[in-house]
C-alpha positions, 0 to 999 in steps of 0.5 A: 664665093660659095665654093671658095668659102661655104659663103652664100651671096645673091641678089633675089630668091624667089619662092612661088607657091610656098604651103606653110602650115603651123599648130597649137593645142592649147591643152598641153602644159605652159612652159613659162621659162621656154623664149622662142627668139625672134627672126633676126635671132634665128638666122644668127643661129644658122650656122650657113653663112649667108647674105641675100638681099631679097627673099620674095614668096609669090602665091604663099599660103599660111595656116595656123590651127590651133586647139582651144584648152576650153572648148577642145575645139580646133580653129583654123586661121588661113592667110591666102595668096601671099606676096611676102619680101623679105630685105637684108636677109644675112647672119654674117659681116652685119654692120651697126644699120642692118635690118631685116625688112618685111613687106607681106600682104595677103587675104584673112580667112582668103577675103579680108586684105591685110598688109604687113610690115615688119622692120628689126635691128640686127644689132638691138641687144633687146631684139626690138622691132617696129611693126605695122599693120592695115586691114581693108573693109571686110565683113567679120562674119567671115571670122567665124569659122575660127571664132566659134570654136576657139571663143564660142561665139558667133558674129551675127553681123558686123562690118569693118571699116578699116584697121591699122595696128602699130607696135614695138615688140621686144624678146620680153616685152611689146606695146601697141595700138590698134584702131578698129573702126566699124557698123552694125556688129552683133555677137552673140555667145553660144554654149 
């Protein structure tokens, strides 16, 4: 079909050992008029017609680095050993019941297991999505490489029992609830 009408149709695509790096410098001026599109609208803007049932990323790694405007220091958040599946990746022949699904698991700071589920409608005029996050027990001190440069705070002790989050997002508004159960948390504010 691709040869005939330049339309990419496939059941599955597998990508192994992906590394994705993102960077944000908060010292740069904020642009209040800039609205970044959500995943479905980004897909719709791809000129190549495509319909992929599943895209599967195995052993993927994401690294986000941010420079804080006050401390002028950078903090990096790695999520490693990720298994990510994107379901119904398309930008044409969209039906009212179609939605993009994301199922991902990985290790925050290469230590704390996290699961993410996202579902975004292709036809919602408000660009809405549903998101859930689950995090298994972990030692809070693994966050120090991020907290020290970005928040001038250090976790002396603390243990996460569980974390759950549910959120509904739109292009201009989001609402959610997070429950975090922990014990023995001690935080020191740094100069």
